[in-house]
C-alpha angles and dihedrals in degrees: 000000000000120000124198111207123179109235090216093060126091087247091054091052091047094049091045089056089054097047136059096221141024095253108044137158116235109234114257093242091054091048091051090050092049092047091053091050094047100042129207113009093219090064097047112127131165089255089059098037102044096063090047092050092050093046098040109027104023099042094099099028122163110195116232115236108236122185114241092239092053089049090054091052091046090056094047101043099075091059093050102048094110091056108075094191093050093058097044115119091245094052096043092048090048092050089064098035101253135119115257093248094048093045092048090051092049094044094049092048091047101043102026097237133064121263098255098057089041092055091047091052089050090050091052091050092049092048092046090053091050091050091049088054089057099260116149118257090248094051093044091051092052094046089054093049101253114146091237143339094269092056089049093048093049091048094046091050093048094049101033102031094237139061121262091251092051090052092048091049088056089059102261111188125187115224125175112216110184115200 
């Protein structure tokens, strides 16, 4: 199972405190314990998952301090993914009145990863949502800002360990759980 967690969220901060890196496997014993607590995956709903997340993962949360300029960028980025120029370091830094080097330092300190891998992860999430809605691989890749479907497929395989079609064949379903 792959989970997309916004680094800006309370859940992102709580998970970051439990892991050593931004992309981290959850130990098998922990996964087994969580599965036992949550029950059958086919019956998972936000109404069932949200209380568990709050009780289990957010119990000892330590909110991450995110600069207000970085927050502004984090809110704007998802809507600009299809525009390569709009998500470049120079453009994003200029949008909040900072030099590229100062913004990159501030972004990395606030979010925990540099801007470029963060944007790539957002693009993968966007394309995965589009695929789950039934959009073709080509249309999903363009909607997410990839240069072409082949680039998206290579990136997806490198980061997820399978092609988009393989994941879809396994019954991938996108669900938004807002905590």
